N, C-alpha and C positions, 0 to 999 in steps of 0.2 A: 188773925184767923182770915177774915175777910179779904184782906188784903196780899196774903199770900195764896189765896184759891186764887183770886183776879190774875195775879203774873202768872201763874202755871196755866191757867185755862187762856191766857192770851199767849205765850209762848206756844203751846201747843198748836192752837187755828194759825197762827202765823207759820209754824213748822209744816201745816198740812194744806196754807195756801186759800185759806178760806178767806172769807170776809164775815161779819157777825151775824147779817141778815142769813146767811146759807147755815150756818152753826145753828142758830134757831129755830130755822125750818126743819132741819133735823131732827132735832129733839123736842119740837113741840113748843117753842119759847118765842117770844118777839127778839128782832138783831138789837131793840134798846135795850130787852133786858140782859142780856148777854154783854153790851156796852157796860152798863150799869155794875155786872159782875167785876168785869176785868178792872172796873176803876177803884171797886172797894167799898162802894153804896150800897148795895144791895147784898143779901144772903139768900141761897137758894135753898129750897124745900129738900126734903133727903130722897123725893121722889124725882127731881130736878137735877140735884147731884149725882144720882146713879144713871141717870139718862145720860147725862155729858161723858160719866166714865165710861159707860158702855159703847158710845160713838167712839172714844177716842182710844178702845181699849185698855184703858186704866185702872185699877182698883181704886175705890172712893178714899182708901187713907191715903191714896195720892196726892190729891186735892189738900188734904188737912194734915200732912206732917210736913215741918219745918227740917228743913235739910241742914245739919250739921258738917263737920270736917268730913270729909269723905273717907279719908284714911281712918276718921274716930270710929263711921260707921263700919268700917270693912274690919277693925277690931273686935267691935260689937259682934260680928257674924264669926270670927273664927276664934274667939274666947281669949283667954288670957295664958296660955301655956307658951312657954319660952320660944320655942320654935316658932308658932305662930307669929310673935311680935317680930324676931328678927328677919323672916320672909315679910313680913310688913315694910320694917324699916329700909333693910336694902331695897325693895323695890320703890318706895318715896323716895330716897334719894335717887334713883335712877331717872325718875321722872323728873325730880328737878334738876338733874345734871342736863336730862335731853331739853327741857326748853330753856335753860342756860344756853344751850348749844344754838337751839333756834333764835333765841332773842338777839345773841353774839353775831349772828349771821344773816339776821333778818330772813330768815328761812322759815315762817308759820305755813303751814299747811292749810290747803284751802279742803273745807271738809266735803265729804259726800254728802248728798241730801237724806232727809228722813223720810221714812214712810209711815204709812197711816192707813188705818184700815185696807189690807190688802193681806191676800193669804201669802204664805212660806212659798208654795211654790210660783206664783205670782210675781212675788217680791225677787225671785232667784231670777226670774228668767228678764224680768224689768232692769234690775241690777246690772246683768252680764249683756243686756243690749247699751245699756249706757256705759257704759267700759267699753265696748265696740269689741268684745271677743266672741258674740254669738255661741256657739256649740263648739269650739275649741277648747283644748286643755289647757286648766291655771296650770302656768309653768313655776311659779314661784306664788303662792297664796301669802307667803310671809312680807314681800315686797309691794303686792298689791292691797292689802289691807294699810301699810302705812301711808304708802303713796294718797289714799284716797282718805286720810285724817285721824286715822286708829293705831297710832304709835306703839310699837310692839317692842315689849320686853320679855325675853327669854333666859330664863335661870331656872337652876336646879332645884326640885324641892323634893324632899323625902317623900318617897309613892307611898308611905304609910300614912301622909297626913290626908290625903285622899282628896289632894288638891291637884285640878288638871289647868286651871285656867282663874283669871280674876279680871275683871273689866271694872274700871272708874274713870267716872267724867268730872272735872277740877273745873268749878261752877265758876272761879274767881279768874282762871285763866283760859277760858271757853276751851277746854282742851283736852280729849280723850285717851286713855292709856288702857291695854292690854298684857297681862302678865301671862305667858304661857310655860308650863313646866316643863322644862326642855330633860327633865329626866325621863319623860316617857319617849315611846317608840315615835320614831318619824312620823308615822301615819296618822296617829293619834293626836299627835302636835298640830299638822295640818289642818286636822277636822274640826280643833278647839279654834284654832284662827281663824278657820272659816263661823263657827258657832259665836263665838266674840264679837266677831264684824256684825253679826245679825243684831247681836244686842245694842252695837254702836248707832245702828242703821235705824232701830225699830224701838229700843228702851233708853235713847241716848241721856237722858236725864232724869231717869228713875230711880237713880239710886245705884250705889257699886252692887256687884254680883259677885261672888266666888262659885265657881262649878267643880261640882265633884264630877270623878273621871265615868260615873254611870250614867250621866246624861249623854254620852256618846254612845250610849248602848241600847238600842231600839227596845228590848224587854224592859230594862229600869225606867228609859226617861219619861214614861207616865205616870210614873210616882211623884215627878217632881211638878213645880208650877207650870202651868199652860205658857208661860214665856218659855222656859225650857224644851217643853215641846216643838214650839213655834221656831225657836232658835237653831234645833237639831235637823227639824226638815228641811227648812231654809240651807244649812250647811251642806245635806246632802244632796239637794237638789242644785245647790250654786257649783260644789265640785264637779258633780257627776250629773248634767241635763239627761233626762231618760230619753231625749228626741237620739241624743248621740248616741248610747248605748245599745238601741233599738236598732240603729240605723249599721252600726258595726255589726251586729247579730244576724240581721236579715241579710246584708250581704255577707258573711264569709263563716255563718255556723249553720245558719238555714232555720227549720224548725225541728232538728233533732233538741234532745235535752242539752243541758247544758254540763260539759263534763269538766274534770280540775283545769285541762288543759285551753279549754275554750276560756274559764276564766284568768288564765294567766295571760293568754294574747291579751282577751281585752285590758287587761293591768298595763299593760305595756303601748296598746294603741290611747288608752286614756291617759297615761301617766300620772297614774294615783296608785294610792297602796292598798295592798290586798283587804285590811282591814273595811277603808272606806268602800272598797267595789262590792263585798261581800253583803253588808250594809244593804248597798244600792239595790242589789239581785234581788235580796229578801225582801223588800220595801215594795220594788213593783211586782212582785210575784212571780217574779222569771227565776227565782232558785225558792224550794222549800226550808221552813225553819229546820228543818233535820238536816238536810243536805248542808244549808249553810254553815250547821255546826260541825258538819265531818270534816268540810272542807276548811275551816279554823283550825283545828290541829292537826294537819298537814305539812310537813315541812317546803314551804312555799320558795323560800329561795335557793335550795338545794334543787328541786323540782325545775323551777324556772331555768335556772343554769344547766340544767341537763339538756332540756329541749330548746334552749335559744342561744345556749353559750354564753350567755353573761346575765348579770342581775340588774335590771334597770335599776331598781331601788331597794341596793343593800342593806341598807342601814333599817329596814321595816321592822326587823324584832330584834335590834339591837338597844340596849338601853346607853344613852349617850352620857359621857365622862361627865364628871362634876363640874363643870366650867359654862360661864352664862356664855351666851351666843348675840355677839354683838350686830346688830342688824348692818346692812350695807349703808342706810341713810344713815344712821347715827356715826356710822364709821368716817362718812363723806362729810357730817356737819362738824366732827373733828378737826379734820385736816383743813377744812373752812375757816373755821375759829383760830387755829395756828396759823393761816394764812393772814388774818387780821389782825393778828397781834394779842390777841383776847387774854393770853396765860399772863400777863401781869397786872390784868386787872384783879382790883383788891377785894372784891365779891366772889373772886371764883372758887367752889370749895375745893378744899385741899386734895380731897381722894380725884377731883376730876384732872389737877394739873398732873397729877401722877400719870393718871390714864392718857392724857394726851402727847406726854413727853415722850410714848415710845413712837408718835408718829414727825417728831421734831427732826430727825434726820433725814426721814424721806423727803423734806420740802427743797432740798438743795436739788434734788435728782427730778422731781415732777415738775 
């Protein structure tokens, strides 16, 4: 147990870019004592452990719980129902396929840095600055999270199962994956991708997460663990910087109250879904809860087309067909693996051979 605690403490400290003396000073302990904890030669008192947990924004149980197989932990979270087992089996297979393609092409992703002791609002702003996107709209959140180390799988899951997304970190592979339920509307999928990206940035090694669709709704997320509340605040600020919203409103709308045509105009300028926008406007106090609810019930696609002549995101209210959506990066790796002749490898999963075979005829053309 002492060794487990020490290893987790060291990983947190190094991830935060701190030396042992800095951690010790912050929690009222000596740097030498922190060193002894990390190598497993000392055990902290309950007060000391609580202080360390508080400093790194972790539960005390994080330091004391032995990590098992990530998918076994996911299975215990989802229960033993056959549907859940099928979802996890397919997700696990796709994770394995993804890693096989990366190893075959030597294309492992450089992960984004981890964040510690920061507010969700500050973290969203800092990550936007790190990525160099400022206040600009995020054109493709799915590609963005993938190119920053969170491999994205989008598979259809029965909506009755109440699974919006899953996050898992595979310790042995040092690889993070997110599953987004593509049976949801496009707007909810984008919000969930940003939500799971927060888990990756802040809770990377804390164990797998299964997110209910309710964590995306302001009225319900307060009932969930603080890390879910943090992730949702981050997701909203990351996708919709308040400064950008206010800038557009000040220039084009002025001080008049928000009408639905203003909201539709904002939606097009910010390149987001109506759900995420209404949530953000309400959180910023720019739209009352009653008005937000009223606007949610409107036929946004029809009204947008009537005013602007087209619908910028017509898929917003459309439930996807029951097909898996392969990311651009996954498809690109598939072609790269084919080009390197990896189809003949003995250890390649048969399901992946079948999947890659459809790209084979294209190699002569590209």
